[in-house]
N, C-alpha and C positions, 0 to 999 in steps of 0.2 A: 553830729559833727564831732563832738568830744570823743565818742566811742571810736570813730574812724581814726582820730589822731593817736589814740592809745593802741588800737589793734595794729596800726601800721608799724609802730615801734617794735611791737612784739614779733610781727611777721618778718620785718627786716633783720632783726638781730635777737631772736628768741634766747639764744645762749647767753648773751650779754645781759638781758633783762633778768634771766634766772640767776645769774651770778650776783647782780645787785640785790635781788630779793633775799638771797642767802646772807649777804653782807649786812643788810638791814635787820634781818631776823636775829642775827648774832650780835647786833649792836657794834659792828666793826667798821662803820663807815669812816673812811679817812677824810681829812679836811680838804685835800686837793687831788683832783684826778686829771689826767691827760687822756682824752679820748682820741685815738689815732685811727684813721681810716680814709680810704679814697672818697672823693666826692660822690654823694649819692648813697653812701653805705649806711646812713641812718644816724650819724653822730648827733644831730640836733634832735631827732626823734627820741633817742636814748636820754639825752639831757632833759628833754621836756618830761619824759616819763619819770625820771628821778625827781624833778621838781614837783611834779604832781604827788608822788608818793611821800616826799618829805613834808609837804604842807597840807596834805589832805586831812580833813577833820574826822572822817569816818572810813579809814581804810578797811577793806574786806579781803581776807585771804591774801594779805600782803600786796594788795592792789589798791590804787586810788579809786574812789567811787565815782569820780568825774562829775558828780552832781552837787557837791557841797560848794558854798561860796568861794572857798579858797581855790578849788579846782577850776571853777568857772572863770575866776579872774586870771589864773595862769593860762588857761586855754585862750582867753581873749587878749593876752599879753599885757595885762594891767595890774599885776601884783606888785605892791610897793616894796616888797622885800626880796624881789628877784631883779638883779641888775645885769644888763647885757652890755657887752663891748664888742665892737667889730671894726674892721679897717675903714678909714675914710680915705677913699682912693685906694692906693696900693699898700698902705702901711697903717699899723696902729701906733700912734705917736704918743709922746710923753704926756701931752695934755689929756688924752683920753684916759690914760692910767692915773693921772692926777685926780680926775673925776672919780675913778674907782676908789682910789685911796681915801677920798673924803667920805665916800659911802661906807667904806670899811670901818671908819672910826665912829659911825653913827650906830645907835642901837636899832634893833629891828623895830619897825613901825608898829606891828601888831602882835608879834609873838616873840619867840626867843631864837629864831633862826633867820639867817640871811644867806642867799645863794647868788654867786656871781658866775656868769657864763660868758666866756671870752671866745668868740668865733674867730677862726683863722688865726689862732694864736701864733703861728709861725711868722706872721707878718708884723709882729711887734719889732720896733727898732731896738737896737741894743740898749739904748737909754731907757726905753719904756720897759723892757724886760728886767733890767737891773733895778728900776724903780719899783717894780712889782715884787721883786725877790723876797724882801724882808717880810712882806705881808703874807707871802706863801709860807714862810718859815714860822710865823707867829700870827695866825689869822684871828685868834680869839675864840672863845667858846661859841658854838652855834653858828660859826661862819664856814661856809663851804664854797669851794672854787672848782669850776669845771672849765678846762681849756680844751678846745676842739681844734684839731689840725689834720691835714692830709700829708704833712711833711715833718715828721718828728725830728729829723736830723737838722732842720733849720732853726730849731729852738736852742737856746743856750743850754749847755750841759748842766749848769747849776739849776736851771728851771726843771729840766727832766728829772734830775736826781732827787728833787724835793716833792715830786708828785707820784701818785700811783698811776702807772701807765696801763691803759686798757686798749688792746688792739682789736679793732673791728674788722673782720674779714670782708673782702669784696662780696657784693651780692652774687648769689647764684643767678644764672641766666634767667630762669623762670621767674624769680622774684623781681629781678630788674625789669623784665618785660611787663610785669603787672604794674610796677610803679610808673613806668613810662606811659602805660595805658591811662592811669589815673591822671597823668599830666597832659593828656590829650595829644600825645605824639602820634602821628599817623602810623598805621600798622606797618606799612612797607618800610618806613624810615626807622621804626623801632628795631626791626630785625637786622637792618644794616648797621645801625648805630652800635648795637651790643657786640658787633664783631670787631669794633675798634676802640671801645671805651666801656668802663663800668661806672662812669660819672653821670648821674642824672642832671646835675647842674650844668655840666658841659653840653649835654645834648639839648637842654632847654635853651642855652645861649645860641646854639646853632640854628634854632628855629627863627631867630630874628630876621625879618625881611625874607623869610623862606630860603635862607642861604643854604641850608643842608639839602633841601629838596632840589634846588637849582644845581647844586654841586653834584648830586647823584645823577641828574640828567646829563650834565656835561661829561662826567666820567663814562656813563653808558654810551653816549654818542662816540666819544673817543675810542672806547673799547670795541664797539661794533666796526668802526672804520679801520682801526689798526688790525683787527682780527681778519680783515679781508686780505691781508698780506700786501697791501699797497700803501702809498704814502698819504692817503686821505687823513689818517690820524695826525699827521704832521701839521696839517692845516687846522685841525681841531684844537691843537695846543694854543694857537694864536687866537682863534675865534671864540673858544669856549673856556678852556681850562684857565688861561691867564686872567679871564674876567672874574672868576670866582676865587681864585687863589691869590688874594690881594695882600696878604701879610704872611709872616713866617708860620704862625699857628695854622692858618687856613691851608697853607701849602703842605704842611705835614699831614693834615687830615685828608687832603686830596690824594696824596701819595698812599696813605693807608687804604683809602677806598679803592685805588687802582690795584694795590696788592690783594685786597680782599676779593675783588671780582675775578681776578685770575686764579686765586685759590679756589673759588667756587667752581671755576671751569675745570681745574685739575681734579677736584673731587668727583664731579659728574663723569669725567672721562675715565675715572678709576672704577666706575660702576656703583658709586654710592649715591643713592637718590633720596635719602632721608632728609626732608625739608628742615628738620631741626639742626642738621649739620651745615646747612646752607644759609646765606644771608640775602643775596639778591633774588629773593623768591618772586619779586615782581617782574623779573626779566629772564625767567627760566627757559622760555622757548628760545630766546636768542643765545643764551649760554649753552644750551644743549646743542644747538646747531654748530657753534664754534667747537665744542668738545668733540663732536662727531667728525669734524673736518681734519683734525690733527692727531698725531700720535701722542700717547701719554708722555713719551720722552720729550717731544717738542713742548708740550704744555708745562712739563716740569721745569724745563729750561726757561720758559717764559716767566713762570711764577718766580723762579729764583732771581731773574733779572729785576722784577718789581720789588723784591725784598731788599735789594741793595740801594734803592733810591733814597730812602730816609737817611742812610749813612752819608750819601753824597751831599745831600742838603745840609747836613750837620757840618760838613767840611767847607761850608760857605760857597759851594758851587750854586749858581743861580737856579731857581726853580725852572725857568724856561729852558736852560741848557740841560738840566737833569731830565726833564720830560721829553724834550726833543731827541736827546741821545737814546733814551729808553725806547721811544717810538721806532727809531731807526733799527735798533738791535732786535726789537720784537719782530719787525717785518723781516729782517734777515733770518731770524731763527725759524719763523713760521714758513718762510719760503724755501728753506732747505729741505731737500728730499733724500 
């Protein structure tokens, strides 16, 4: 289990791990880092690797050995000199930072190092961020701070300017698919999900109550009916799509799925059959049938219509109106000869 945790960090962000190895070898480790990257990019995996390397009793080739007592406690989440902070609800409040500040003032329990890891640091209230600021400026010897965020711009400029910023790139598709497999996301859903996000945590949330699977089925039914060129798809908006698109976030994801399946249709109609370029691989027979029925120009127009829907939703037009109008325009476009 320990080895899996380490190799995952290296596999997700090998360049970042190599960068930290060089920093440590040159004894140039800064006291505060801001790890910036989208959800699922491996921020916590990198933070855990650095914790292991800092506290490991017997590092080998600039790697933690994963077997010493220090490594084992870190991997089990029970190391007394590593303190975590994360949002309670939607924010990290002043009380949580006060707890951190008390920990800052204490000596390390067992050695001469302390590490603080703040998850979703962008969710600190202004009061919490300002309260933390002076400790970032003067943390004391042997004290290190890692702040993790997907939204650097949401942090106070004074916080950003006092940390070393490490940008983690989004995962490549192949790496993301492997991580999703490790998280037991169904194969068909993995391929579709990576077409609309690179966030592992978001995709995991979509699995609750099989929401993502049900939404894919609803979009497929609407797509097949709308592609017939009649108004059956209009009925599906009421009977299927509205039932799954119950809030703004889910509505945006549903519209993204609609755009994605029409993109797949356009790609197949253009003669591209590489499954790595497609996402709805579980519905290829239906998509091929639609792609063969219409001209590339019609499908291009249809795809362009779907790409406009998210903008309409952002203009506070209701989801129902957006999808109903899209259905009507698609039928008109596909019926034109």
